[in-house]
C-alpha positions in Angstrom: 17.5 -102.7 174.6 13.7 -103.2 174.2 11.9 -100.2 172.7 8.3 -99.3 172.9 8.8 -97.3 169.6 9.1 -100.6 167.7 5.7 -101.2 166.1 3.9 -104.5 166.6 3.4 -106.6 163.5 0.0 -108.2 163.9 -0.3 -112.0 163.4 -3.5 -113.3 165.1 -2.5 -116.9 164.7 -3.3 -119.8 167.0 0.1 -121.5 167.3 -1.1 -124.2 169.6 -4.5 -125.1 171.1 -5.7 -122.1 173.1 -2.4 -120.1 172.5 -2.9 -117.1 170.3 0.0 -115.0 169.0 -1.5 -111.6 168.5 1.7 -110.1 167.1 5.4 -109.4 167.6 8.1 -106.7 167.2 11.8 -107.2 166.5 14.6 -104.7 167.3 17.3 -103.8 166.4 17.9 -104.1 162.7 20.3 -104.8 161.2 21.9 -107.0 163.8 25.7 -107.7 164.1 27.0 -111.2 164.7 27.8 -111.7 168.4 25.0 -109.3 169.5 21.5 -110.3 170.7 18.3 -109.8 168.7 15.4 -108.5 170.9 12.0 -110.0 170.2 8.7 -109.0 171.8 5.9 -111.6 171.5 2.3 -110.6 172.4 0.4 -113.7 173.5 -3.3 -114.2 174.4 -4.8 -117.1 176.2 -7.9 -118.2 174.4 -8.6 -120.8 177.0 -7.4 -121.8 180.5 -5.7 -123.7 181.8 -3.2 -124.1 179.0 -0.3 -126.6 178.9 3.1 -125.2 179.8 4.1 -124.3 176.3 7.8 -123.4 175.8 8.0 -121.3 172.7 11.3 -121.3 170.7 12.7 -118.6 168.5 15.1 -119.9 165.9 17.2 -117.7 163.5 18.7 -119.4 160.4 21.2 -118.1 158.0 20.7 -117.9 154.2 22.5 -121.3 153.9 20.0 -122.8 156.5 22.4 -123.0 159.4 21.1 -122.1 162.9 22.8 -118.9 164.1 20.6 -118.1 167.0 18.1 -120.0 169.3 16.2 -119.2 172.4 13.6 -121.5 174.1 11.8 -121.3 177.4 8.7 -120.2 179.4 7.4 -116.7 178.7 8.1 -113.8 180.9 11.9 -114.3 181.1 11.1 -118.0 182.0 9.1 -116.9 185.1 5.5 -117.0 183.8 4.7 -120.3 182.2 1.5 -120.5 180.2 -0.2 -123.0 182.5 -0.5 -120.1 185.0 -2.3 -117.8 182.6 -6.0 -116.8 183.0 -8.4 -117.1 180.1 -8.3 -113.9 177.9 -5.0 -112.8 179.5 -2.6 -110.9 177.3 1.1 -111.6 178.1 4.0 -109.6 176.7 7.0 -111.9 176.3 10.4 -110.3 176.0 13.2 -112.4 174.6 16.9 -111.9 173.7 18.3 -114.3 171.1 22.1 -114.3 170.9 23.5 -114.4 167.4 26.5 -116.6 166.8 29.7 -114.5 166.6 30.7 -116.5 163.5 27.5 -115.6 161.6 28.0 -114.4 158.0 26.3 -111.3 156.5 22.9 -111.8 154.9 19.1 -112.0 155.4 18.3 -114.5 158.2 14.9 -116.0 158.9 13.3 -115.5 162.3 11.0 -118.4 163.1 8.8 -119.1 166.1 7.9 -122.7 167.0 6.0 -124.6 169.6 7.2 -128.1 170.1 4.9 -130.6 168.4 2.9 -127.8 166.8 5.1 -126.7 163.9 6.5 -123.2 163.3 5.8 -119.9 161.5 8.1 -117.5 159.8 7.9 -114.1 161.6 10.2 -112.1 159.3 13.7 -111.8 157.9 16.4 -109.7 159.6 19.7 -108.5 158.1 22.7 -109.9 159.9 26.1 -108.2 159.4 29.4 -110.0 159.9 31.1 -108.8 163.0 34.6 -107.4 163.4 34.5 -108.3 167.0 37.0 -110.9 168.3 35.8 -113.7 170.5 38.8 -115.9 170.7 41.7 -115.2 173.1 45.1 -115.1 171.3 48.3 -116.5 172.7 49.5 -114.4 175.6 52.8 -114.2 177.5 51.0 -114.1 180.9 47.6 -115.7 181.5 45.3 -114.3 184.2 41.7 -114.5 185.2 40.7 -111.4 187.2 37.1 -110.2 187.4 36.2 -106.5 187.6 32.7 -105.9 188.8 30.1 -107.7 186.7 31.6 -106.1 183.6 34.9 -107.7 182.4 37.7 -110.1 183.1 41.4 -109.5 182.6 42.5 -112.7 180.9 46.2 -111.9 180.4 48.8 -109.5 179.2 52.0 -109.1 177.1 54.9 -107.0 178.3 57.5 -105.9 175.8 60.3 -106.1 178.3 60.7 -106.4 182.1 63.7 -104.0 182.3 63.2 -100.4 181.0 65.4 -97.4 181.0 64.1 -94.2 182.6 62.3 -92.2 180.0 61.7 -95.0 177.6 58.1 -95.9 177.0 56.9 -99.1 178.7 54.6 -101.1 176.3 51.9 -103.3 177.8 49.1 -105.1 176.0 46.1 -106.2 178.1 43.5 -108.9 177.0 40.0 -108.3 178.4 36.9 -110.4 178.0 33.5 -108.9 178.4 31.1 -110.8 180.8 28.0 -108.6 181.2 24.8 -109.9 179.7 23.4 -106.4 179.6 24.8 -103.4 177.8 27.5 -101.7 179.9 26.2 -98.2 180.8 29.6 -96.5 181.5 32.5 -95.8 179.1 35.2 -96.9 181.4 38.8 -95.7 181.3 41.6 -98.3 181.8 44.5 -97.2 183.9 48.0 -98.7 183.8 50.4 -97.4 186.4 54.1 -98.2 187.1 54.6 -97.8 190.9 57.7 -97.6 193.1 58.1 -99.1 196.6 56.1 -96.3 198.3 53.3 -96.6 195.7 54.7 -93.4 194.0 53.7 -93.0 190.4 56.7 -93.6 188.1 54.9 -94.0 184.7 51.3 -94.2 183.5 48.9 -94.4 180.7 45.1 -94.0 181.2 42.8 -94.3 178.2 39.7 -95.9 176.7 39.9 -99.6 175.7 41.7 -100.3 172.5 42.6 -96.6 172.1 38.9 -95.8 171.8 38.0 -98.4 169.1 36.0 -100.5 171.5 34.3 -98.3 174.2 32.9 -100.4 177.0 29.4 -99.4 176.1 29.8 -101.3 172.8 31.0 -104.6 174.3 29.0 -107.8 174.0 29.3 -110.8 176.3 32.3 -113.0 175.4 34.0 -110.3 173.3 37.8 -110.1 173.6 39.3 -106.6 173.6 43.0 -106.3 172.8 44.1 -103.2 174.6 47.6 -101.7 174.1 49.1 -99.1 176.5 52.4 -97.2 176.3 53.2 -95.9 179.7 55.1 -92.6 179.8 57.5 -91.8 182.6 56.7 -89.1 185.1 59.6 -89.7 187.5 62.9 -89.3 185.7 65.1 -89.9 188.8 63.9 -93.3 190.1 65.8 -96.5 189.5 65.1 -100.0 190.9 62.2 -102.4 191.2 58.7 -101.4 190.3 55.2 -103.0 189.9 52.4 -102.6 187.5 48.8 -101.9 188.6 45.8 -102.1 186.3 42.1 -101.3 186.6 39.1 -99.5 185.3 37.3 -96.3 186.4 34.3 -94.2 185.5 35.7 -90.9 184.1 32.7 -89.0 185.5 33.0 -90.1 189.1 36.5 -91.6 189.2 34.9 -94.6 190.9 36.9 -97.8 190.2 35.5 -101.2 189.4 36.1 -103.6 192.2 37.5 -107.1 192.3 35.6 -109.8 194.2 37.9 -109.3 197.2 37.1 -105.6 197.4 40.3 -104.4 195.9 40.0 -101.8 193.1 43.1 -102.7 191.1 45.2 -105.8 190.2 49.0 -105.9 190.6 50.3 -107.8 187.6 52.5 -110.8 188.5 55.8 -109.3 187.1 58.5 -107.1 188.5 59.8 -104.3 186.4 63.4 -103.1 186.7 63.9 -99.4 186.0 67.4 -98.8 184.8 69.2 -95.4 184.7 
């Protein structure tokens, strides 16, 4: 997130006629591949009216490849420079997504105005990410959205018939969809239910056994999430279903699907054997 504690580096350069860059600040550093670099630009209109300049931030790897780019009107694209008054100072917040495939090393952060050249702001350290962004092969493909946080893209099930008391192994494949950082460390629930919705077996826990808490997800990240459901009902035998979802462990409020449901029933039937 943007921080007022990040000091401004003064530039005082006229990047285009009438458009003065007073300074900038960049946060955070180092930056991991797949995350977004936050850049604050401090503009001043030396004259008015200005053309509608569309500044571009470009991040290049040590080998010269572009690993991040963001271009558009200032003010989140809502306050183009042709609306500014003479002498006005505009704080321009930008998020530049870094390629998930970016390698580790010192990357150049440049600021350009089309037709006016560019300047080097500074270098930032990029660290190669251990995050996964490609969905692997899955036994069962799905596409179920939970809130504005994540999609369940599929699952693997070790077996569809299980003896009472044996663990039931389930692997879920999630993909993060939120542009902003998720503010809640969600718990994922996996429940095996009988015909009267009675709980037969369950496992609730943080994503990927705690390796990837939801507050660390970045958009597009794939989370491979294994669960081993332990039986609570040692007497039941017959057909059962699997329900999956996420809840806030502080409030127990569940994330909802677009249809208002707060769980998804996986499209498989489990046979519980004696």
